[in-house]
N, C-alpha and C positions, 0 to 999 in steps of 0.2 A: 436545239442549240448543239454547236461542237462541243466535245470534251473540253477544249483549251479556254473556250469560252464560259464554261461551267468552273473550271478551277480559279478563271483570273475572278467569277463573282464572288466566290466561297473563301477564299482567300481573304483573311481579316474579319470575317464574319464573326459576331459571337453570341454566346448563351450561357445561359445557367445550367449547371448541372441539379440534381433532387436534393444537395443541403445547402443549396443557395450560391453556390460557386462560381462565378465570373469565369468563362473560358473563351478561347479565340483559337480559330483554325490556321496554323501558321505554316502548315505545307498540306498541300493535296493532291493525292495521287489519284486515287479513285472514290467513289461514294464509301468504299471499304476499305480505305487505305488514306486514313488521315491522320496528320499530326496535331494534336491540341497544347496550346497552353494556358495553364491556371493562373491567374493575377498572382499568386504567390511565388509564382516561376515553376513549379512541378508542370512536367510536361510527359504527356503519354500519346504514346504511338499505337500504329495499328488501331485506328480507332474508326468506326463507322459513323457513317453522316446520319442514321438513323438515331441511333445511339446520343450521339452531339444532339439532334433535336429534342429528342424525349428527355435528355436528360442524366441518362444512364450511364456517365462512364463518372469512376469515382476518382475524387482526388484523396490520397494517402493524409494530406495535413486539415482535411476536413474535421472539426470537433463533432466526433460520436458517442465518447462515452462520457456519461454523469457529467453534462455540458462542459467539458473541460480539459478534456482524455481526446489525443487522437494515433492512429497506428504510427504514422511516419512511412520514408520510405529506406527499406534496408533490408534484411537479410532476414530477420526475424518476423515468425508468422505467428499470427494469434489462432490461426487453426491448422491442425494439420490431417487430414482423412479425414475432415468432420468432427474433429474433438481439440477441444481447448488444449494449449500447449502449458506447461505449466507456466513459462514468465507471463503468459497472459491471462491467465486465473488468477496469480497473485496480485498483476498490475490492477486487474479488475475491480479485484477485492478491496485494493487499497482506494482508491477513487472511490467505490463505492462509501465505504466508511466516513470518508471527509467530505462528499458530496452530496450523500443522495439521504432525503431527509426521513425516507421511513427507515433505514437503518439506523437513524440517529435518533430516532423515537423511540426504537426497544433500545437501544446501546449511548446513551445520553454522554458517556464518557468522550465518544469523539467527538462532539459540538464542538467548533472551534478549533480542531485538525484541519490540517491543510496538505499538497504535497507540493513541493518545491516546481518550477517552470522547467527546470530539466526534464523532470520526471511525468510533466504530460506527454510526451512523447515516449509514445510507448517504445520506441527502437532504445533509447538513451536506458530506460528502464531496463529492458530485456536485456543487453550488454553487461550493466552493474550486476544484474541476477546472475548472468553466467558465470561472473568474476568472483562471486562474494558467496555462491549457495555453497553447501558443504551438509552433509549427513551424520546426523547420531543414530546408530542401529539401535533401534527401538523406539523410536520417537518421531514423533510429528515435527518438523519443524516451522518455526513461525516468524515472520518478518515483522523487525521489533522497531519501534522507536524511541523506548525511554531507558532502557538499560543504557546506553553510552550518554546521555544526555537526560537526566532526571528531571521530570517534569515535563521534557520536550513534546512539542504538539505539530511538529513538522517531519513529513518522512523526506527524506532526502538522504545522498551518497555519503554525507558527512555523519549524520545521525543514525543510520538503520543499520540491523546485523540482522541475520539469521540464530535465532536461538532457539532450542530446545523446549519442547512442552513444557517438559518437568523443570527448566529453569523457567521459562517465561511464567509459569502459574505463581511462582515467590512473590510476585509484586502486584497483583491483583488487590487492588485496595477495597473492593466490595461498601462503596461509601453508598450508595441506597438500601442497604441493608443495613447498617451500624448507625445510619443518622448522624447524631452530632458525637456520639461518642470516638475515641483514637482507636488503631486498628488494633485488632485482638480481643476489643471488652468488652461484655456486656454487664449489665446491672441486673442484683437482684436483691431485694429487700435493702435497697441503700448500700450495698457492697459492689464492687466492681472487680467482676470475676475474669481470668485473664486467658486464655486458649491462642495455640497455635497449631498450624498443621503442620505434620510432620513428613518425612519419605515415607511413612507406612499409609497415607490418605488419612491418619484419624487426629484429630485434636489432642494435643498434648495439653495437659492441666497445669498452670502456673500459678497458681495461687491466689487469695483475695484480698484484696486491699480496700481502704476506706476512701483513699480519693485514686480518680483517674489519673492520675499523674505519676504515682506510685506504682499503680495498676501498668501503665504504657512505659514506664521505665520498666519494668518485668519482661515484658514482650519485648520492648527496642534490644534488651541486650540477648535474650532468646536467639531472637528474629536474626540479629547481625549476627551471628555466630554462628547459626544454622546456613544461611546464605553463604558464607566460607566454607563450610564444610562440604557444600553441596557443589561450589567450585573446583574445591580441592580434586572432589570425587572426580568432574569430567574434564579438570584443566588440560592432558592430553590430547581433548578431543574438540575441543572449543579454541577458534581464533584467542591472541592473547587478551587484546583489547576489552574481548567481554569477559575474559577472568579479571581482568585485573578492576573491569568494574563495578564484579561482583565482589572481589577482596575489599572493596572501598567502599560499596555502597553503605549507604546509612537510613536508619527509618527515622521519619520526623512525627513527633506529636498529631502535626497537622497535616499529614500524609492522607 
């Protein structure tokens, strides 16, 4: 069969890649140099016919992470020299918290959390990461969804911010450990005892009360004042919107 006949026969041929995405040969120069187009419009050049038939052609829009995320087509890489990039590691961890049942079994606070559709595409998240990431000396940086919008369960460009670990740890509520008691409260012999962590990592004793409401009031006053204190100590190192969120942060009895 002449080459021109092969070209005519294979143009328009369809197949599925290993992720089940349909692709079509739209240009054929030789069996080692073809162009294929996926159903979603992505075009892959310099494709081998053998890879086309075996399905070994990647479509960056195939869903490959936690049943919802995909790498997308762009400048940002998931791996460089065999090592995960910082952008990919944070993105992958975010998707795991929201969509991996095994993670949620050990961290139930993430049950009900989700990632905005825009960030299902790694390229979009990586661009936001590069525009938003900063560092504070001596601190590990966390991707946070709760400081800017209290109680928020959606990871998105509008609700997320990078936060130093010392600040992110200020609003851990430990609901599983404290049960039905308010934040900072434990009970002993029908008395409600109040403790709150300080920057020394030690629990500060704030008193003993007859009711959980009075005990919580003591905790709330101390905790909100302490958050403001920490905010002021990092004012020149954190974004303005994080500083303002800390200054205005309120602790509620049902937190």
